[in-house]
PDBQT receptor file of N, H, CA, C and O in Angstrom, charges set to zero:
ATOM      1  N   MET A   1       9.846  58.294  18.830  1.00  0.00    +0.000 N 
ATOM      2  CA  MET A   1       8.753  58.468  17.900  1.00  0.00    +0.000 C 
ATOM      3  C   MET A   1       7.627  59.216  18.618  1.00  0.00    +0.000 C 
ATOM      4  O   MET A   1       6.973  58.645  19.491  1.00  0.00    +0.000 OA
ATOM      5  N   PRO A   2       7.393  60.469  18.269  1.00  0.00    +0.000 N 
ATOM      6  CA  PRO A   2       6.284  61.214  18.871  1.00  0.00    +0.000 C 
ATOM      7  C   PRO A   2       4.933  60.656  18.412  1.00  0.00    +0.000 C 
ATOM      8  O   PRO A   2       4.726  60.345  17.239  1.00  0.00    +0.000 OA
ATOM      9  N   ILE A   3       4.034  60.546  19.373  1.00  0.00    +0.000 N 
ATOM     10  H   ILE A   3       4.202  60.799  20.326  1.00  0.00    +0.000 HD
ATOM     11  CA  ILE A   3       2.673  60.110  19.080  1.00  0.00    +0.000 C 
ATOM     12  C   ILE A   3       1.719  61.134  19.677  1.00  0.00    +0.000 C 
ATOM     13  O   ILE A   3       1.788  61.435  20.868  1.00  0.00    +0.000 OA
ATOM     14  N   ALA A   4       0.824  61.670  18.843  1.00  0.00    +0.000 N 
ATOM     15  H   ALA A   4       0.768  61.426  17.875  1.00  0.00    +0.000 HD
ATOM     16  CA  ALA A   4      -0.202  62.602  19.318  1.00  0.00    +0.000 C 
ATOM     17  C   ALA A   4      -1.543  61.893  19.206  1.00  0.00    +0.000 C 
ATOM     18  O   ALA A   4      -1.872  61.342  18.155  1.00  0.00    +0.000 OA
ATOM     19  N   ARG A   5      -2.308  61.904  20.275  1.00  0.00    +0.000 N 
ATOM     20  H   ARG A   5      -2.040  62.351  21.128  1.00  0.00    +0.000 HD
ATOM     21  CA  ARG A   5      -3.635  61.299  20.268  1.00  0.00    +0.000 C 
ATOM     22  C   ARG A   5      -4.652  62.404  20.504  1.00  0.00    +0.000 C 
ATOM     23  O   ARG A   5      -4.608  63.098  21.519  1.00  0.00    +0.000 OA
ATOM     24  N   LEU A   6      -5.570  62.562  19.553  1.00  0.00    +0.000 N 
ATOM     25  H   LEU A   6      -5.606  61.998  18.728  1.00  0.00    +0.000 HD
ATOM     26  CA  LEU A   6      -6.563  63.626  19.603  1.00  0.00    +0.000 C 
ATOM     27  C   LEU A   6      -7.955  63.030  19.687  1.00  0.00    +0.000 C 
ATOM     28  O   LEU A   6      -8.251  62.038  19.021  1.00  0.00    +0.000 OA
ATOM     29  N   SER A   7      -8.799  63.623  20.493  1.00  0.00    +0.000 N 
ATOM     30  H   SER A   7      -8.558  64.429  21.034  1.00  0.00    +0.000 HD
ATOM     31  CA  SER A   7     -10.211  63.242  20.561  1.00  0.00    +0.000 C 
ATOM     32  C   SER A   7     -11.025  64.410  20.035  1.00  0.00    +0.000 C 
ATOM     33  O   SER A   7     -10.907  65.540  20.510  1.00  0.00    +0.000 OA
ATOM     34  N   ILE A   8     -11.855  64.111  19.040  1.00  0.00    +0.000 N 
ATOM     35  H   ILE A   8     -11.951  63.193  18.655  1.00  0.00    +0.000 HD
ATOM     36  CA  ILE A   8     -12.734  65.131  18.475  1.00  0.00    +0.000 C 
ATOM     37  C   ILE A   8     -14.139  64.562  18.386  1.00  0.00    +0.000 C 
ATOM     38  O   ILE A   8     -14.328  63.347  18.333  1.00  0.00    +0.000 OA
ATOM     39  N   MET A   9     -15.123  65.455  18.369  1.00  0.00    +0.000 N 
ATOM     40  H   MET A   9     -14.969  66.442  18.412  1.00  0.00    +0.000 HD
ATOM     41  CA  MET A   9     -16.496  64.997  18.180  1.00  0.00    +0.000 C 
ATOM     42  C   MET A   9     -16.679  64.520  16.751  1.00  0.00    +0.000 C 
ATOM     43  O   MET A   9     -16.100  65.075  15.816  1.00  0.00    +0.000 OA
ATOM     44  N   GLU A  10     -17.485  63.494  16.597  1.00  0.00    +0.000 N 
ATOM     45  H   GLU A  10     -17.955  63.043  17.356  1.00  0.00    +0.000 HD
ATOM     46  CA  GLU A  10     -17.765  62.967  15.262  1.00  0.00    +0.000 C 
ATOM     47  C   GLU A  10     -18.445  64.019  14.399  1.00  0.00    +0.000 C 
ATOM     48  O   GLU A  10     -19.005  64.994  14.899  1.00  0.00    +0.000 OA
ATOM     49  N   GLY A  11     -18.383  63.794  13.086  1.00  0.00    +0.000 N 
ATOM     50  H   GLY A  11     -17.929  63.002  12.680  1.00  0.00    +0.000 HD
ATOM     51  CA  GLY A  11     -19.130  64.655  12.195  1.00  0.00    +0.000 C 
ATOM     52  C   GLY A  11     -18.287  65.461  11.227  1.00  0.00    +0.000 C 
ATOM     53  O   GLY A  11     -18.833  66.125  10.346  1.00  0.00    +0.000 OA
ATOM     54  N   ARG A  12     -16.979  65.419  11.367  1.00  0.00    +0.000 N 
ATOM     55  H   ARG A  12     -16.536  64.879  12.083  1.00  0.00    +0.000 HD
ATOM     56  CA  ARG A  12     -16.135  66.153  10.427  1.00  0.00    +0.000 C 
ATOM     57  C   ARG A  12     -15.830  65.289   9.215  1.00  0.00    +0.000 C 
ATOM     58  O   ARG A  12     -15.824  64.062   9.307  1.00  0.00    +0.000 OA
ATOM     59  N   SER A  13     -15.581  65.919   8.099  1.00  0.00    +0.000 N 
ATOM     60  H   SER A  13     -15.586  66.917   8.025  1.00  0.00    +0.000 HD
ATOM     61  CA  SER A  13     -15.310  65.185   6.867  1.00  0.00    +0.000 C 
ATOM     62  C   SER A  13     -13.928  64.528   6.940  1.00  0.00    +0.000 C 
ATOM     63  O   SER A  13     -13.071  64.934   7.725  1.00  0.00    +0.000 OA
ATOM     64  N   ASP A  14     -13.735  63.509   6.105  1.00  0.00    +0.000 N 
ATOM     65  H   ASP A  14     -14.431  63.179   5.467  1.00  0.00    +0.000 HD
ATOM     66  CA  ASP A  14     -12.420  62.868   6.019  1.00  0.00    +0.000 C 
ATOM     67  C   ASP A  14     -11.362  63.881   5.616  1.00  0.00    +0.000 C 
ATOM     68  O   ASP A  14     -10.221  63.807   6.072  1.00  0.00    +0.000 OA
ATOM     69  N   GLU A  15     -11.736  64.827   4.763  1.00  0.00    +0.000 N 
ATOM     70  H   GLU A  15     -12.663  64.888   4.392  1.00  0.00    +0.000 HD
ATOM     71  CA  GLU A  15     -10.796  65.873   4.331  1.00  0.00    +0.000 C 
ATOM     72  C   GLU A  15     -10.367  66.741   5.508  1.00  0.00    +0.000 C 
ATOM     73  O   GLU A  15      -9.187  67.068   5.638  1.00  0.00    +0.000 OA
ATOM     74  N   ASP A  16     -11.311  67.116   6.364  1.00  0.00    +0.000 N 
ATOM     75  H   ASP A  16     -12.269  66.851   6.258  1.00  0.00    +0.000 HD
ATOM     76  CA  ASP A  16     -10.976  67.931   7.538  1.00  0.00    +0.000 C 
ATOM     77  C   ASP A  16     -10.071  67.168   8.506  1.00  0.00    +0.000 C 
ATOM     78  O   ASP A  16      -9.144  67.746   9.073  1.00  0.00    +0.000 OA
ATOM     79  N   VAL A  17     -10.332  65.887   8.695  1.00  0.00    +0.000 N 
ATOM     80  H   VAL A  17     -11.086  65.418   8.234  1.00  0.00    +0.000 HD
ATOM     81  CA  VAL A  17      -9.494  65.077   9.583  1.00  0.00    +0.000 C 
ATOM     82  C   VAL A  17      -8.094  64.952   8.988  1.00  0.00    +0.000 C 
ATOM     83  O   VAL A  17      -7.105  65.016   9.718  1.00  0.00    +0.000 OA
ATOM     84  N   ALA A  18      -8.003  64.774   7.678  1.00  0.00    +0.000 N 
ATOM     85  H   ALA A  18      -8.807  64.723   7.086  1.00  0.00    +0.000 HD
ATOM     86  CA  ALA A  18      -6.692  64.695   7.023  1.00  0.00    +0.000 C 
ATOM     87  C   ALA A  18      -5.916  65.998   7.209  1.00  0.00    +0.000 C 
ATOM     88  O   ALA A  18      -4.708  65.973   7.446  1.00  0.00    +0.000 OA
ATOM     89  N   LYS A  19      -6.604  67.133   7.101  1.00  0.00    +0.000 N 
ATOM     90  H   LYS A  19      -7.585  67.153   6.908  1.00  0.00    +0.000 HD
ATOM     91  CA  LYS A  19      -5.944  68.433   7.311  1.00  0.00    +0.000 C 
ATOM     92  C   LYS A  19      -5.448  68.557   8.750  1.00  0.00    +0.000 C 
ATOM     93  O   LYS A  19      -4.358  69.075   8.991  1.00  0.00    +0.000 OA
ATOM     94  N   LEU A  20      -6.234  68.091   9.688  1.00  0.00    +0.000 N 
ATOM     95  H   LEU A  20      -7.120  67.671   9.492  1.00  0.00    +0.000 HD
ATOM     96  CA  LEU A  20      -5.843  68.118  11.100  1.00  0.00    +0.000 C 
ATOM     97  C   LEU A  20      -4.591  67.276  11.316  1.00  0.00    +0.000 C 
ATOM     98  O   LEU A  20      -3.648  67.715  11.974  1.00  0.00    +0.000 OA
ATOM     99  N   ILE A  21      -4.583  66.070  10.760  1.00  0.00    +0.000 N 
ATOM    100  H   ILE A  21      -5.349  65.713  10.225  1.00  0.00    +0.000 HD
ATOM    101  CA  ILE A  21      -3.417  65.190  10.897  1.00  0.00    +0.000 C 
ATOM    102  C   ILE A  21      -2.173  65.855  10.317  1.00  0.00    +0.000 C 
ATOM    103  O   ILE A  21      -1.105  65.815  10.928  1.00  0.00    +0.000 OA
ATOM    104  N   ALA A  22      -2.306  66.462   9.148  1.00  0.00    +0.000 N 
ATOM    105  H   ALA A  22      -3.173  66.495   8.652  1.00  0.00    +0.000 HD
ATOM    106  CA  ALA A  22      -1.167  67.132   8.519  1.00  0.00    +0.000 C 
ATOM    107  C   ALA A  22      -0.670  68.303   9.364  1.00  0.00    +0.000 C 
ATOM    108  O   ALA A  22       0.537  68.481   9.532  1.00  0.00    +0.000 OA
ATOM    109  N   ALA A  23      -1.591  69.098   9.893  1.00  0.00    +0.000 N 
ATOM    110  H   ALA A  23      -2.571  68.953   9.757  1.00  0.00    +0.000 HD
ATOM    111  CA  ALA A  23      -1.210  70.266  10.696  1.00  0.00    +0.000 C 
ATOM    112  C   ALA A  23      -0.528  69.853  11.997  1.00  0.00    +0.000 C 
ATOM    113  O   ALA A  23       0.459  70.468  12.401  1.00  0.00    +0.000 OA
ATOM    114  N   VAL A  24      -1.042  68.825  12.651  1.00  0.00    +0.000 N 
ATOM    115  H   VAL A  24      -1.844  68.325  12.324  1.00  0.00    +0.000 HD
ATOM    116  CA  VAL A  24      -0.434  68.363  13.907  1.00  0.00    +0.000 C 
ATOM    117  C   VAL A  24       0.949  67.775  13.619  1.00  0.00    +0.000 C 
ATOM    118  O   VAL A  24       1.892  67.995  14.379  1.00  0.00    +0.000 OA
ATOM    119  N   THR A  25       1.064  67.038  12.533  1.00  0.00    +0.000 N 
ATOM    120  H   THR A  25       0.299  66.860  11.915  1.00  0.00    +0.000 HD
ATOM    121  CA  THR A  25       2.366  66.496  12.144  1.00  0.00    +0.000 C 
ATOM    122  C   THR A  25       3.374  67.619  11.937  1.00  0.00    +0.000 C 
ATOM    123  O   THR A  25       4.505  67.538  12.416  1.00  0.00    +0.000 OA
ATOM    124  N   GLU A  26       2.970  68.657  11.231  1.00  0.00    +0.000 N 
ATOM    125  H   GLU A  26       2.051  68.723  10.842  1.00  0.00    +0.000 HD
ATOM    126  CA  GLU A  26       3.866  69.796  10.997  1.00  0.00    +0.000 C 
ATOM    127  C   GLU A  26       4.248  70.491  12.300  1.00  0.00    +0.000 C 
ATOM    128  O   GLU A  26       5.400  70.887  12.478  1.00  0.00    +0.000 OA
ATOM    129  N   ALA A  27       3.289  70.640  13.213  1.00  0.00    +0.000 N 
ATOM    130  H   ALA A  27       2.353  70.318  13.069  1.00  0.00    +0.000 HD
ATOM    131  CA  ALA A  27       3.572  71.293  14.498  1.00  0.00    +0.000 C 
ATOM    132  C   ALA A  27       4.581  70.490  15.312  1.00  0.00    +0.000 C 
ATOM    133  O   ALA A  27       5.488  71.055  15.922  1.00  0.00    +0.000 OA
ATOM    134  N   ILE A  28       4.420  69.183  15.317  1.00  0.00    +0.000 N 
ATOM    135  H   ILE A  28       3.683  68.723  14.821  1.00  0.00    +0.000 HD
ATOM    136  CA  ILE A  28       5.369  68.338  16.048  1.00  0.00    +0.000 C 
ATOM    137  C   ILE A  28       6.750  68.413  15.391  1.00  0.00    +0.000 C 
ATOM    138  O   ILE A  28       7.768  68.532  16.074  1.00  0.00    +0.000 OA
ATOM    139  N   HIS A  29       6.769  68.342  14.081  1.00  0.00    +0.000 N 
ATOM    140  H   HIS A  29       5.943  68.246  13.527  1.00  0.00    +0.000 HD
ATOM    141  CA  HIS A  29       8.045  68.445  13.359  1.00  0.00    +0.000 C 
ATOM    142  C   HIS A  29       8.742  69.771  13.666  1.00  0.00    +0.000 C 
ATOM    143  O   HIS A  29       9.941  69.797  13.944  1.00  0.00    +0.000 OA
ATOM    144  N   ALA A  30       7.986  70.870  13.614  1.00  0.00    +0.000 N 
ATOM    145  H   ALA A  30       7.012  70.848  13.389  1.00  0.00    +0.000 HD
ATOM    146  CA  ALA A  30       8.560  72.194  13.852  1.00  0.00    +0.000 C 
ATOM    147  C   ALA A  30       9.048  72.368  15.287  1.00  0.00    +0.000 C 
ATOM    148  O   ALA A  30      10.087  72.986  15.517  1.00  0.00    +0.000 OA
ATOM    149  N   SER A  31       8.311  71.829  16.246  1.00  0.00    +0.000 N 
ATOM    150  H   SER A  31       7.467  71.327  16.058  1.00  0.00    +0.000 HD
ATOM    151  CA  SER A  31       8.685  72.064  17.643  1.00  0.00    +0.000 C 
ATOM    152  C   SER A  31       9.733  71.079  18.168  1.00  0.00    +0.000 C 
ATOM    153  O   SER A  31      10.523  71.430  19.044  1.00  0.00    +0.000 OA
ATOM    154  N   LEU A  32       9.746  69.856  17.642  1.00  0.00    +0.000 N 
ATOM    155  H   LEU A  32       9.104  69.571  16.930  1.00  0.00    +0.000 HD
ATOM    156  CA  LEU A  32      10.684  68.846  18.138  1.00  0.00    +0.000 C 
ATOM    157  C   LEU A  32      11.764  68.463  17.128  1.00  0.00    +0.000 C 
ATOM    158  O   LEU A  32      12.682  67.709  17.450  1.00  0.00    +0.000 OA
ATOM    159  N   ASP A  33      11.651  68.977  15.924  1.00  0.00    +0.000 N 
ATOM    160  H   ASP A  33      10.905  69.589  15.663  1.00  0.00    +0.000 HD
ATOM    161  CA  ASP A  33      12.555  68.607  14.834  1.00  0.00    +0.000 C 
ATOM    162  C   ASP A  33      12.552  67.102  14.590  1.00  0.00    +0.000 C 
ATOM    163  O   ASP A  33      13.562  66.526  14.187  1.00  0.00    +0.000 OA
ATOM    164  N   ALA A  34      11.408  66.475  14.837  1.00  0.00    +0.000 N 
ATOM    165  H   ALA A  34      10.587  66.944  15.164  1.00  0.00    +0.000 HD
ATOM    166  CA  ALA A  34      11.262  65.046  14.588  1.00  0.00    +0.000 C 
ATOM    167  C   ALA A  34      11.037  64.822  13.096  1.00  0.00    +0.000 C 
ATOM    168  O   ALA A  34      10.324  65.595  12.456  1.00  0.00    +0.000 OA
ATOM    169  N   PRO A  35      11.629  63.788  12.542  1.00  0.00    +0.000 N 
ATOM    170  CA  PRO A  35      11.386  63.484  11.135  1.00  0.00    +0.000 C 
ATOM    171  C   PRO A  35       9.912  63.145  10.902  1.00  0.00    +0.000 C 
ATOM    172  O   PRO A  35       9.290  62.453  11.708  1.00  0.00    +0.000 OA
ATOM    173  N   HIS A  36       9.367  63.637   9.798  1.00  0.00    +0.000 N 
ATOM    174  H   HIS A  36       9.872  64.199   9.144  1.00  0.00    +0.000 HD
ATOM    175  CA  HIS A  36       7.957  63.391   9.493  1.00  0.00    +0.000 C 
ATOM    176  C   HIS A  36       7.603  61.908   9.561  1.00  0.00    +0.000 C 
ATOM    177  O   HIS A  36       6.549  61.544  10.081  1.00  0.00    +0.000 OA
ATOM    178  N   GLN A  37       8.478  61.057   9.041  1.00  0.00    +0.000 N 
ATOM    179  H   GLN A  37       9.334  61.353   8.618  1.00  0.00    +0.000 HD
ATOM    180  CA  GLN A  37       8.167  59.632   8.980  1.00  0.00    +0.000 C 
ATOM    181  C   GLN A  37       8.114  58.967  10.352  1.00  0.00    +0.000 C 
ATOM    182  O   GLN A  37       7.642  57.837  10.475  1.00  0.00    +0.000 OA
ATOM    183  N   ASN A  38       8.593  59.660  11.382  1.00  0.00    +0.000 N 
ATOM    184  H   ASN A  38       8.976  60.578  11.282  1.00  0.00    +0.000 HD
ATOM    185  CA  ASN A  38       8.554  59.103  12.743  1.00  0.00    +0.000 C 
ATOM    186  C   ASN A  38       7.353  59.587  13.553  1.00  0.00    +0.000 C 
ATOM    187  O   ASN A  38       7.145  59.123  14.674  1.00  0.00    +0.000 OA
ATOM    188  N   ILE A  39       6.576  60.493  13.017  1.00  0.00    +0.000 N 
ATOM    189  H   ILE A  39       6.746  60.870  12.107  1.00  0.00    +0.000 HD
ATOM    190  CA  ILE A  39       5.466  61.100  13.759  1.00  0.00    +0.000 C 
ATOM    191  C   ILE A  39       4.187  60.315  13.495  1.00  0.00    +0.000 C 
ATOM    192  O   ILE A  39       3.867  59.990  12.351  1.00  0.00    +0.000 OA
ATOM    193  N   ARG A  40       3.467  60.020  14.560  1.00  0.00    +0.000 N 
ATOM    194  H   ARG A  40       3.727  60.285  15.489  1.00  0.00    +0.000 HD
ATOM    195  CA  ARG A  40       2.185  59.318  14.463  1.00  0.00    +0.000 C 
ATOM    196  C   ARG A  40       1.095  60.215  15.059  1.00  0.00    +0.000 C 
ATOM    197  O   ARG A  40       1.287  60.818  16.115  1.00  0.00    +0.000 OA
ATOM    198  N   VAL A  41      -0.031  60.296  14.383  1.00  0.00    +0.000 N 
ATOM    199  H   VAL A  41      -0.187  59.807  13.525  1.00  0.00    +0.000 HD
ATOM    200  CA  VAL A  41      -1.183  61.063  14.872  1.00  0.00    +0.000 C 
ATOM    201  C   VAL A  41      -2.387  60.142  14.857  1.00  0.00    +0.000 C 
ATOM    202  O   VAL A  41      -2.744  59.594  13.814  1.00  0.00    +0.000 OA
ATOM    203  N   LEU A  42      -3.011  59.971  16.006  1.00  0.00    +0.000 N 
ATOM    204  H   LEU A  42      -2.721  60.415  16.854  1.00  0.00    +0.000 HD
ATOM    205  CA  LEU A  42      -4.198  59.130  16.146  1.00  0.00    +0.000 C 
ATOM    206  C   LEU A  42      -5.387  60.024  16.437  1.00  0.00    +0.000 C 
ATOM    207  O   LEU A  42      -5.343  60.848  17.351  1.00  0.00    +0.000 OA
ATOM    208  N   VAL A  43      -6.444  59.864  15.667  1.00  0.00    +0.000 N 
ATOM    209  H   VAL A  43      -6.480  59.194  14.925  1.00  0.00    +0.000 HD
ATOM    210  CA  VAL A  43      -7.638  60.681  15.859  1.00  0.00    +0.000 C 
ATOM    211  C   VAL A  43      -8.784  59.773  16.262  1.00  0.00    +0.000 C 
ATOM    212  O   VAL A  43      -9.175  58.877  15.513  1.00  0.00    +0.000 OA
ATOM    213  N   ASP A  44      -9.317  60.011  17.448  1.00  0.00    +0.000 N 
ATOM    214  H   ASP A  44      -8.999  60.739  18.056  1.00  0.00    +0.000 HD
ATOM    215  CA  ASP A  44     -10.481  59.286  17.937  1.00  0.00    +0.000 C 
ATOM    216  C   ASP A  44     -11.707  60.175  17.769  1.00  0.00    +0.000 C 
ATOM    217  O   ASP A  44     -11.747  61.290  18.289  1.00  0.00    +0.000 OA
ATOM    218  N   GLU A  45     -12.699  59.682  17.046  1.00  0.00    +0.000 N 
ATOM    219  H   GLU A  45     -12.666  58.776  16.624  1.00  0.00    +0.000 HD
ATOM    220  CA  GLU A  45     -13.938  60.436  16.886  1.00  0.00    +0.000 C 
ATOM    221  C   GLU A  45     -14.952  59.917  17.903  1.00  0.00    +0.000 C 
ATOM    222  O   GLU A  45     -15.297  58.735  17.913  1.00  0.00    +0.000 OA
ATOM    223  N   VAL A  46     -15.410  60.811  18.739  1.00  0.00    +0.000 N 
ATOM    224  H   VAL A  46     -15.130  61.771  18.731  1.00  0.00    +0.000 HD
ATOM    225  CA  VAL A  46     -16.314  60.460  19.829  1.00  0.00    +0.000 C 
ATOM    226  C   VAL A  46     -17.741  60.865  19.447  1.00  0.00    +0.000 C 
ATOM    227  O   VAL A  46     -17.965  61.991  19.004  1.00  0.00    +0.000 OA
ATOM    228  N   PRO A  47     -18.699  59.959  19.614  1.00  0.00    +0.000 N 
ATOM    229  CA  PRO A  47     -20.091  60.340  19.334  1.00  0.00    +0.000 C 
ATOM    230  C   PRO A  47     -20.525  61.505  20.220  1.00  0.00    +0.000 C 
ATOM    231  O   PRO A  47     -20.129  61.593  21.383  1.00  0.00    +0.000 OA
ATOM    232  N   ARG A  48     -21.329  62.384  19.670  1.00  0.00    +0.000 N 
ATOM    233  H   ARG A  48     -21.651  62.313  18.726  1.00  0.00    +0.000 HD
ATOM    234  CA  ARG A  48     -21.815  63.542  20.445  1.00  0.00    +0.000 C 
ATOM    235  C   ARG A  48     -22.553  63.116  21.723  1.00  0.00    +0.000 C 
ATOM    236  O   ARG A  48     -22.557  63.842  22.717  1.00  0.00    +0.000 OA
ATOM    237  N   THR A  49     -23.159  61.959  21.685  1.00  0.00    +0.000 N 
ATOM    238  H   THR A  49     -23.156  61.369  20.877  1.00  0.00    +0.000 HD
ATOM    239  CA  THR A  49     -23.875  61.470  22.869  1.00  0.00    +0.000 C 
ATOM    240  C   THR A  49     -22.908  61.047  23.973  1.00  0.00    +0.000 C 
ATOM    241  O   THR A  49     -23.323  60.886  25.121  1.00  0.00    +0.000 OA
ATOM    242  N   HIS A  50     -21.637  60.865  23.648  1.00  0.00    +0.000 N 
ATOM    243  H   HIS A  50     -21.300  60.996  22.716  1.00  0.00    +0.000 HD
ATOM    244  CA  HIS A  50     -20.632  60.455  24.632  1.00  0.00    +0.000 C 
ATOM    245  C   HIS A  50     -19.690  61.588  25.009  1.00  0.00    +0.000 C 
ATOM    246  O   HIS A  50     -18.691  61.362  25.692  1.00  0.00    +0.000 OA
ATOM    247  N   TRP A  51     -19.997  62.800  24.575  1.00  0.00    +0.000 N 
ATOM    248  H   TRP A  51     -20.809  62.984  24.021  1.00  0.00    +0.000 HD
ATOM    249  CA  TRP A  51     -19.133  63.966  24.836  1.00  0.00    +0.000 C 
ATOM    250  C   TRP A  51     -19.909  64.899  25.749  1.00  0.00    +0.000 C 
ATOM    251  O   TRP A  51     -20.868  65.538  25.315  1.00  0.00    +0.000 OA
ATOM    252  N   GLY A  52     -19.507  64.984  27.000  1.00  0.00    +0.000 N 
ATOM    253  H   GLY A  52     -18.729  64.465  27.353  1.00  0.00    +0.000 HD
ATOM    254  CA  GLY A  52     -20.226  65.808  27.961  1.00  0.00    +0.000 C 
ATOM    255  C   GLY A  52     -19.659  67.202  28.092  1.00  0.00    +0.000 C 
ATOM    256  O   GLY A  52     -18.443  67.398  28.104  1.00  0.00    +0.000 OA
ATOM    257  N   ILE A  53     -20.548  68.163  28.189  1.00  0.00    +0.000 N 
ATOM    258  H   ILE A  53     -21.535  68.004  28.179  1.00  0.00    +0.000 HD
ATOM    259  CA  ILE A  53     -20.180  69.562  28.409  1.00  0.00    +0.000 C 
ATOM    260  C   ILE A  53     -21.092  70.092  29.500  1.00  0.00    +0.000 C 
ATOM    261  O   ILE A  53     -22.307  70.171  29.318  1.00  0.00    +0.000 OA
ATOM    262  N   ALA A  54     -20.519  70.449  30.615  1.00  0.00    +0.000 N 
ATOM    263  H   ALA A  54     -19.533  70.384  30.763  1.00  0.00    +0.000 HD
ATOM    264  CA  ALA A  54     -21.282  70.994  31.739  1.00  0.00    +0.000 C 
ATOM    265  C   ALA A  54     -22.425  70.067  32.160  1.00  0.00    +0.000 C 
ATOM    266  O   ALA A  54     -23.521  70.515  32.498  1.00  0.00    +0.000 OA
ATOM    267  N   GLY A  55     -22.137  68.766  32.129  1.00  0.00    +0.000 N 
ATOM    268  H   GLY A  55     -21.246  68.403  31.854  1.00  0.00    +0.000 HD
ATOM    269  CA  GLY A  55     -23.115  67.803  32.615  1.00  0.00    +0.000 C 
ATOM    270  C   GLY A  55     -24.164  67.371  31.610  1.00  0.00    +0.000 C 
ATOM    271  O   GLY A  55     -25.070  66.611  31.952  1.00  0.00    +0.000 OA
ATOM    272  N   ILE A  56     -24.059  67.845  30.371  1.00  0.00    +0.000 N 
ATOM    273  H   ILE A  56     -23.323  68.463  30.094  1.00  0.00    +0.000 HD
ATOM    274  CA  ILE A  56     -25.036  67.523  29.333  1.00  0.00    +0.000 C 
ATOM    275  C   ILE A  56     -24.271  67.058  28.105  1.00  0.00    +0.000 C 
ATOM    276  O   ILE A  56     -23.199  67.583  27.805  1.00  0.00    +0.000 OA
ATOM    277  N   SER A  57     -24.815  66.074  27.391  1.00  0.00    +0.000 N 
ATOM    278  H   SER A  57     -25.686  65.647  27.635  1.00  0.00    +0.000 HD
ATOM    279  CA  SER A  57     -24.119  65.615  26.190  1.00  0.00    +0.000 C 
ATOM    280  C   SER A  57     -24.145  66.693  25.116  1.00  0.00    +0.000 C 
ATOM    281  O   SER A  57     -25.056  67.520  25.066  1.00  0.00    +0.000 OA
ATOM    282  N   ALA A  58     -23.142  66.669  24.270  1.00  0.00    +0.000 N 
ATOM    283  H   ALA A  58     -22.403  65.998  24.310  1.00  0.00    +0.000 HD
ATOM    284  CA  ALA A  58     -23.081  67.639  23.164  1.00  0.00    +0.000 C 
ATOM    285  C   ALA A  58     -24.284  67.483  22.252  1.00  0.00    +0.000 C 
ATOM    286  O   ALA A  58     -24.754  68.466  21.678  1.00  0.00    +0.000 OA
ATOM    287  N   ALA A  59     -24.792  66.258  22.108  1.00  0.00    +0.000 N 
ATOM    288  H   ALA A  59     -24.410  65.460  22.574  1.00  0.00    +0.000 HD
ATOM    289  CA  ALA A  59     -25.975  66.033  21.273  1.00  0.00    +0.000 C 
ATOM    290  C   ALA A  59     -27.188  66.785  21.837  1.00  0.00    +0.000 C 
ATOM    291  O   ALA A  59     -27.944  67.408  21.092  1.00  0.00    +0.000 OA
ATOM    292  N   GLU A  60     -27.359  66.717  23.148  1.00  0.00    +0.000 N 
ATOM    293  H   GLU A  60     -26.744  66.211  23.753  1.00  0.00    +0.000 HD
ATOM    294  CA  GLU A  60     -28.480  67.429  23.784  1.00  0.00    +0.000 C 
ATOM    295  C   GLU A  60     -28.326  68.934  23.689  1.00  0.00    +0.000 C 
ATOM    296  O   GLU A  60     -29.315  69.656  23.571  1.00  0.00    +0.000 OA
ATOM    297  N   ARG A  61     -27.095  69.408  23.738  1.00  0.00    +0.000 N 
ATOM    298  H   ARG A  61     -26.291  68.821  23.834  1.00  0.00    +0.000 HD
ATOM    299  CA  ARG A  61     -26.823  70.845  23.679  1.00  0.00    +0.000 C 
ATOM    300  C   ARG A  61     -26.857  71.374  22.253  1.00  0.00    +0.000 C 
ATOM    301  O   ARG A  61     -26.913  72.586  22.042  1.00  0.00    +0.000 OA
ATOM    302  N   GLY A  62     -26.824  70.472  21.268  1.00  0.00    +0.000 N 
ATOM    303  H   GLY A  62     -26.778  69.488  21.439  1.00  0.00    +0.000 HD
ATOM    304  CA  GLY A  62     -26.775  70.912  19.878  1.00  0.00    +0.000 C 
ATOM    305  C   GLY A  62     -25.397  71.382  19.475  1.00  0.00    +0.000 C 
ATOM    306  O   GLY A  62     -25.251  72.139  18.516  1.00  0.00    +0.000 OA
ATOM    307  N   GLU A  63     -24.373  70.934  20.208  1.00  0.00    +0.000 N 
ATOM    308  H   GLU A  63     -24.491  70.319  20.987  1.00  0.00    +0.000 HD
ATOM    309  CA  GLU A  63     -22.986  71.345  19.938  1.00  0.00    +0.000 C 
ATOM    310  C   GLU A  63     -22.465  70.639  18.709  1.00  0.00    +0.000 C 
ATOM    311  O   GLU A  63     -22.901  69.541  18.362  1.00  0.00    +0.000 OA
ATOM    312  N   ARG A  64     -21.545  71.279  18.074  1.00  0.00    +0.000 N 
ATOM    313  H   ARG A  64     -21.190  72.170  18.355  1.00  0.00    +0.000 HD
ATOM    314  CA  ARG A  64     -20.847  70.660  16.950  1.00  0.00    +0.000 C 
ATOM    315  C   ARG A  64     -19.383  70.577  17.231  1.00  0.00    +0.000 C 
ATOM    316  O   ARG A  64     -18.622  70.083  16.399  1.00  0.00    +0.000 OA
TER     317      ARG A  64
């Protein structure tokens, strides 16, 4: 059972996260020929204050 774990910054809509899950599922299916029902995708949304870029949080940098 393939499991993909993704970390993204918070702030995306539920619709965008659903599209991401669907796209990753399709990519795993296409590359491994794994049945869709066996694929798991976990999405962790990280607060911008906990996402560092070059020593500064994404919140401080104004990153999205």
